[in-house]
C-alpha positions as CSV (number, residue, x, y, z in Angstrom):
1,X,0.0,0.0,0.0
2,X,1.0,3.7,-0.4
3,X,0.9,5.7,2.8
4,X,-0.2,9.4,2.9
5,X,3.5,10.3,3.1
6,X,4.2,8.6,-0.3
7,X,6.1,5.8,1.3
8,X,5.0,2.2,0.8
9,X,4.3,-0.5,3.4
10,X,2.9,-4.0,3.4
11,X,-0.8,-4.3,4.3
12,X,-1.8,-7.4,6.4
13,X,-5.5,-8.1,6.4
14,X,-6.4,-11.6,7.4
15,X,-7.1,-12.5,11.0
16,X,-4.6,-15.4,11.2
17,X,-1.9,-13.4,9.3
18,X,-2.4,-10.4,11.5
19,X,-2.0,-12.4,14.7
20,X,1.1,-14.1,13.2
21,X,2.8,-10.9,12.3
22,X,2.0,-9.1,15.6
23,X,3.3,-12.0,17.6
24,X,6.5,-12.2,15.6
25,X,9.6,-11.0,17.5
26,X,11.2,-9.9,14.2
27,X,8.9,-6.9,14.0
28,X,9.4,-3.6,15.8
29,X,7.2,-0.8,17.2
30,X,10.1,1.7,17.5
31,X,8.4,4.9,16.3
32,X,11.8,6.7,16.2
33,X,13.3,4.4,13.6
34,X,13.1,5.8,10.1
35,X,11.6,2.5,8.9
36,X,8.5,2.9,11.0
37,X,5.4,3.6,8.7
38,X,4.1,6.9,10.0
39,X,1.0,8.2,8.4
40,X,2.2,11.8,8.5
41,X,5.5,13.4,7.8
42,X,7.8,13.4,10.8
43,X,10.8,15.7,10.8
44,X,13.5,15.8,13.4
45,X,11.6,18.2,15.7
46,X,8.4,16.1,15.5
47,X,10.3,12.9,16.2
48,X,11.8,14.5,19.3
49,X,8.4,15.6,20.5
50,X,6.9,12.1,20.3
51,X,10.0,10.4,21.8
52,X,9.0,10.8,25.4
53,X,5.6,9.1,25.0
54,X,6.9,6.6,22.5
55,X,9.8,5.5,24.7
56,X,7.6,5.1,27.7
57,X,5.9,1.9,26.6
58,X,4.1,1.8,23.2
59,X,7.3,2.4,21.2
60,X,9.5,-0.1,23.1
61,X,10.4,-3.6,22.0
62,X,11.2,-6.5,24.4
63,X,13.1,-6.9,26.6
64,X,12.9,-3.1,27.5
65,X,9.1,-3.1,26.9
66,X,8.7,-6.2,29.2
67,X,10.3,-4.4,32.2
68,X,7.9,-1.4,32.0
69,X,4.8,-3.5,31.2
70,X,5.4,-5.6,34.3
71,X,5.2,-2.4,36.3
72,X,1.7,-1.8,35.1
73,X,0.1,-5.2,34.4
74,X,-1.2,-5.7,38.0
75,X,-3.0,-2.4,37.9
76,X,-5.3,-3.5,35.1
77,X,-6.4,-7.0,36.1
78,X,-10.1,-7.9,36.0
79,X,-10.0,-8.4,39.8
80,X,-8.3,-5.1,40.5
81,X,-10.6,-3.1,38.3
82,X,-13.8,-4.8,39.7
83,X,-13.3,-2.6,42.7
84,X,-13.8,0.4,40.4
85,X,-17.3,-0.7,39.2
86,X,-19.3,1.2,41.8
87,X,-17.4,4.4,41.1
88,X,-17.9,3.9,37.3
89,X,-21.6,3.2,37.9
90,X,-21.9,6.4,39.9
91,X,-20.1,8.4,37.2
92,X,-22.4,7.0,34.5
93,X,-25.6,7.6,36.5
94,X,-24.5,11.2,37.2
95,X,-23.8,11.9,33.5
96,X,-27.2,10.4,32.6
97,X,-28.9,12.5,35.3
98,X,-27.3,15.6,33.7
99,X,-28.3,14.4,30.2
100,X,-31.9,14.1,31.1
101,X,-32.0,17.6,32.5
102,X,-30.8,19.2,29.2
103,X,-33.0,20.5,26.5
104,X,-33.7,18.2,23.6
105,X,-31.9,17.5,21.3
106,X,-28.6,17.4,23.1
107,X,-25.2,16.1,22.1
108,X,-24.4,12.6,23.5
109,X,-20.7,13.1,22.9
110,X,-20.4,16.0,25.3
111,X,-23.1,14.8,27.7
112,X,-21.9,11.2,28.2
113,X,-19.2,9.8,25.8
114,X,-16.5,12.2,26.8
115,X,-17.1,12.8,30.5
116,X,-17.4,9.2,31.5
117,X,-13.9,8.0,30.4
118,X,-12.5,11.4,31.3
119,X,-13.7,11.2,34.9
120,X,-12.6,7.5,35.2
121,X,-9.1,8.1,33.9
122,X,-8.7,11.2,36.1
123,X,-9.8,9.2,39.1
124,X,-7.4,6.4,38.2
125,X,-4.3,8.6,37.6
126,X,-5.0,11.3,40.1
127,X,-5.5,14.0,37.6
128,X,-7.8,17.0,38.6
129,X,-11.0,16.7,36.6
130,X,-11.2,20.5,36.4
131,X,-8.4,20.2,33.8
132,X,-10.3,17.8,31.5
133,X,-11.2,20.4,28.9
134,X,-7.5,21.1,28.3
135,X,-6.4,17.6,27.8
136,X,-9.5,16.6,25.8
137,X,-8.8,19.4,23.3
138,X,-5.1,18.8,23.2
139,X,-5.6,15.1,22.5
140,X,-8.1,15.9,19.8
141,X,-5.5,18.0,18.0
142,X,-2.7,15.5,18.5
143,X,-4.7,12.6,17.0
144,X,-6.1,14.6,14.1
145,X,-4.2,13.8,10.9
146,X,-5.4,17.1,9.4
147,X,-3.6,19.1,12.2
148,X,-0.5,20.8,11.0
149,X,2.8,19.6,12.4
150,X,3.1,22.8,14.3
151,X,-0.4,22.3,15.8
152,X,0.4,18.8,16.9
153,X,3.6,19.9,18.4
154,X,2.0,22.7,20.3
155,X,-0.7,20.4,21.6
156,X,1.9,17.8,22.6
157,X,4.1,20.4,24.3
158,X,1.2,21.7,26.3
159,X,0.3,18.2,27.5
160,X,3.9,17.5,28.3
161,X,4.3,20.6,30.4
162,X,1.0,19.8,32.3
163,X,2.0,16.2,33.0
164,X,5.6,17.2,34.0
165,X,4.2,19.5,36.7
166,X,1.7,16.9,37.9
167,X,4.3,14.2,38.2
168,X,6.7,16.6,39.9
169,X,4.1,17.5,42.5
170,X,3.3,13.9,43.2
171,X,7.0,13.0,43.5
172,X,7.3,15.0,46.7
173,X,4.8,12.7,48.5
174,X,3.5,9.8,46.4
175,X,0.5,8.1,47.8
176,X,-1.3,4.8,47.2
177,X,-4.5,6.7,46.2
178,X,-3.7,7.0,42.5
179,X,-1.8,5.2,39.8
180,X,0.8,7.8,39.2
181,X,1.7,7.8,42.9
182,X,1.9,4.0,43.0
183,X,4.1,4.0,39.9
184,X,6.5,6.5,41.4
185,X,6.9,4.2,44.4
186,X,7.2,1.0,42.3
187,X,9.9,2.4,40.1
188,X,11.8,3.8,43.0
189,X,11.7,0.5,44.8
190,X,13.0,-1.2,41.7
191,X,15.8,1.3,41.5
192,X,14.9,2.4,37.9
193,X,13.0,5.5,38.5
194,X,13.4,8.3,35.9
195,X,11.3,11.4,36.0
196,X,11.1,11.8,32.1
197,X,10.0,8.2,31.7
198,X,7.1,8.6,34.2
199,X,6.0,11.8,32.6
200,X,5.8,10.1,29.2
201,X,4.1,7.1,30.6
202,X,1.5,9.2,32.5
203,X,0.9,11.3,29.4
204,X,0.3,8.1,27.3
205,X,-2.1,6.7,29.9
206,X,-4.1,9.9,30.0
207,X,-4.3,10.3,26.2
208,X,-5.1,6.7,25.5
209,X,-7.4,6.3,28.5
210,X,-10.3,8.4,27.4
211,X,-10.3,9.1,23.6
212,X,-10.7,5.5,22.6
213,X,-13.5,4.7,25.1
214,X,-15.3,7.9,24.4
215,X,-15.5,7.1,20.7
216,X,-16.7,3.5,21.5
217,X,-19.5,4.9,23.7
218,X,-20.8,7.0,20.8
219,X,-20.4,4.5,18.0
220,X,-21.6,1.6,20.1
221,X,-24.7,3.5,21.1
222,X,-25.3,4.3,17.4
223,X,-24.8,0.6,16.5
224,X,-27.5,-0.4,18.9
225,X,-29.9,2.3,17.6
226,X,-29.3,0.9,14.1
227,X,-29.9,-2.6,15.2
228,X,-33.0,-2.6,17.6
229,X,-33.1,-6.4,17.5
230,X,-29.7,-6.6,19.1
231,X,-30.6,-3.9,21.6
232,X,-33.7,-5.9,22.6
233,X,-31.4,-8.9,23.3
234,X,-29.2,-6.9,25.6
235,X,-32.1,-5.2,27.5
236,X,-33.8,-8.6,27.9
237,X,-30.7,-10.4,29.1
238,X,-28.1,-8.3,30.9
239,X,-25.7,-11.3,31.0
240,X,-25.1,-10.6,27.3
241,X,-23.3,-7.4,28.1
242,X,-19.8,-8.9,27.9
243,X,-20.5,-10.6,24.5
244,X,-22.1,-7.4,23.2
245,X,-19.1,-5.3,24.1
246,X,-16.7,-7.8,22.4
247,X,-18.9,-7.8,19.3
248,X,-18.9,-4.0,19.2
249,X,-15.2,-3.9,19.5
250,X,-14.9,-6.3,16.6
251,X,-17.5,-4.6,14.5
252,X,-16.2,-1.0,15.0
253,X,-12.4,-1.4,15.3
254,X,-11.9,2.2,16.0
255,X,-8.1,2.0,16.5
256,X,-7.5,0.6,13.0
257,X,-4.1,1.5,11.6
258,X,-2.0,2.8,14.5
259,X,-2.5,-0.3,16.7
260,X,-0.9,-2.5,14.1
261,X,1.9,-0.4,12.6
262,X,5.3,-2.1,12.6
263,X,8.5,-2.6,10.5
264,X,10.5,-5.7,9.8
265,X,13.8,-6.3,11.7
266,X,14.6,-9.3,9.5
267,X,13.2,-10.9,6.3
268,X,9.8,-12.5,7.2
269,X,7.8,-14.9,5.1
270,X,4.0,-14.7,5.6
271,X,1.3,-16.1,3.4
272,X,3.9,-17.0,0.7
273,X,5.1,-13.4,0.5
274,X,8.5,-12.2,1.8
275,X,8.5,-8.9,3.8
276,X,12.1,-7.6,3.6
277,X,14.1,-6.2,6.5
278,X,13.3,-2.5,6.9
279,X,9.9,-2.8,5.2
280,X,6.9,-1.0,6.9
281,X,3.9,-3.1,7.9
282,X,0.3,-2.1,8.6
283,X,-1.5,-4.9,10.2
284,X,-5.1,-3.7,9.7
285,X,-7.2,-4.4,12.8
286,X,-10.5,-3.9,11.0
287,X,-9.4,-6.2,8.2
288,X,-8.8,-9.0,10.7
289,X,-12.0,-8.2,12.6
290,X,-14.0,-8.3,9.4
291,X,-12.2,-11.4,7.9
292,X,-14.9,-13.6,6.3
293,X,-12.6,-16.5,6.7
294,X,-12.7,-16.2,10.4
295,X,-16.2,-14.6,11.1
296,X,-19.4,-15.7,9.3
297,X,-21.2,-12.6,8.0
298,X,-18.5,-10.3,9.4
299,X,-20.4,-7.1,8.4
300,X,-23.4,-8.0,10.5
301,X,-23.6,-6.8,14.1
302,X,-24.6,-9.9,16.2
303,X,-24.1,-10.0,19.9
304,X,-24.7,-13.7,20.0
305,X,-21.6,-14.2,17.8
306,X,-19.0,-14.8,20.5
307,X,-16.3,-12.4,19.2
308,X,-13.8,-12.9,22.0
309,X,-11.1,-13.6,19.4
310,X,-11.3,-10.1,18.0
311,X,-8.1,-8.0,17.8
312,X,-9.5,-4.5,18.5
313,X,-7.0,-4.2,21.3
314,X,-4.1,-5.5,19.1
315,X,-2.3,-8.8,19.7
316,X,0.9,-10.1,21.1
317,X,3.1,-8.4,23.7
318,X,1.7,-4.9,22.8
319,X,-1.9,-5.8,23.3
320,X,-3.7,-2.9,25.0
321,X,-3.0,-2.8,28.8
322,X,-6.2,-0.9,29.5
323,X,-8.6,-3.3,27.7
324,X,-10.2,-4.6,30.9
325,X,-11.0,-1.0,32.0
326,X,-12.4,-0.1,28.7
327,X,-14.7,-3.2,28.7
328,X,-15.9,-2.4,32.2
329,X,-16.8,1.2,31.3
330,X,-18.6,0.1,28.1
331,X,-20.6,-2.6,29.8
332,X,-21.8,-0.2,32.5
333,X,-22.6,2.5,30.0
334,X,-24.6,0.4,27.5
335,X,-26.5,-1.4,30.3
336,X,-27.4,1.7,32.2
337,X,-28.1,4.1,29.3
338,X,-30.7,2.0,27.6
339,X,-32.3,0.9,30.8
340,X,-32.7,4.5,32.0
341,X,-33.4,6.1,28.6
342,X,-35.2,3.3,26.6
343,X,-36.6,5.9,24.1
344,X,-33.2,7.3,23.2
345,X,-33.0,8.1,19.5
346,X,-31.0,10.1,17.0
347,X,-32.3,13.7,16.6
348,X,-30.8,14.0,13.0
349,X,-30.6,11.6,10.1
350,X,-27.6,9.3,10.5
351,X,-26.1,10.7,7.2
352,X,-25.8,14.1,8.9
353,X,-23.6,12.8,11.8
354,X,-20.1,14.3,11.6
355,X,-17.6,11.5,11.5
356,X,-13.9,11.7,12.5
357,X,-12.6,10.6,9.2
358,X,-9.4,12.6,9.7
359,X,-8.7,11.1,13.1
360,X,-6.3,8.2,14.0
361,X,-9.0,7.0,16.5
362,X,-12.3,6.8,14.6
363,X,-15.5,8.2,16.1
364,X,-18.2,10.8,16.0
365,X,-17.5,14.5,16.6
366,X,-21.1,15.0,17.6
367,X,-24.2,12.9,18.2
368,X,-27.5,14.8,18.7
369,X,-30.1,12.7,20.5
370,X,-33.6,13.0,21.9
371,X,-35.8,10.7,24.0
């Protein structure tokens, strides 16, 4: 395939091929290497700007990646996150309370989709929610492929300065009350604490922790509206919530390209084709999740399917750490929203909804609803 930059890369589509390539130790996620298949031009200044976040986790290969992932893995287990369910339920209920007080139509994105994951990630990290408007807007600019390089760098620099101050403040007296405080303690006890690394890691967790889930809330709600038979199944049997979320993650695949971008460290043969050392690779998550060889009628939204094998969170050692948190938030939102607002409907034709076609994380910019 030809990238927007004019460079070429291999496109991997099939479910089995994608899992094979993402589990291969001969591919790299190092975003600072010239071989990495960026979708936008990256000059020296831009590469320097992304290095802190990239080198914190997502741009690291094993064994370095393994060390830092181990610091985080116990924070995102199903058991650990189950303790957050009452707080997440309270956040969702409060947002729906506020939604129902607004004049109709109102925008579901600003009333529910954004505030729920924003409040959750702020609670988890120990970030003051009063600052959510700043980091939401900054992340929107940073993930927008139509933003100029100067705009992306300005947004990134602003986020970096904010997170640097927050981490500095917490370093003086880290507590067990929030994830950043716990990480400061863990890294210090391991003897590998570095202030810049934790700033980059905290910034990554903040940016990734709400934009993805926010878009899934909007698009998942829209998918249920488009498929009332599937919504009826969910509302009649709440035990289907987990299956419904997995099916939505498969069906929507909102982190499509960036989650599977790699380059080859050695020659790799896959599907009878040789990918040469230094070649860029785009393992397309939506291609795998809509693979007709793996899923029967893949373009149909069916919560009875059993889509647990989807790759919406990636695959291999870089599979998304926060997937259990995202699933929990989505389950609570869908179950609560349609139970409390059963007449929820779009207030405009679906064709009028503004889609984030230009964004690295797909979603809706606005979703007017009524009830």
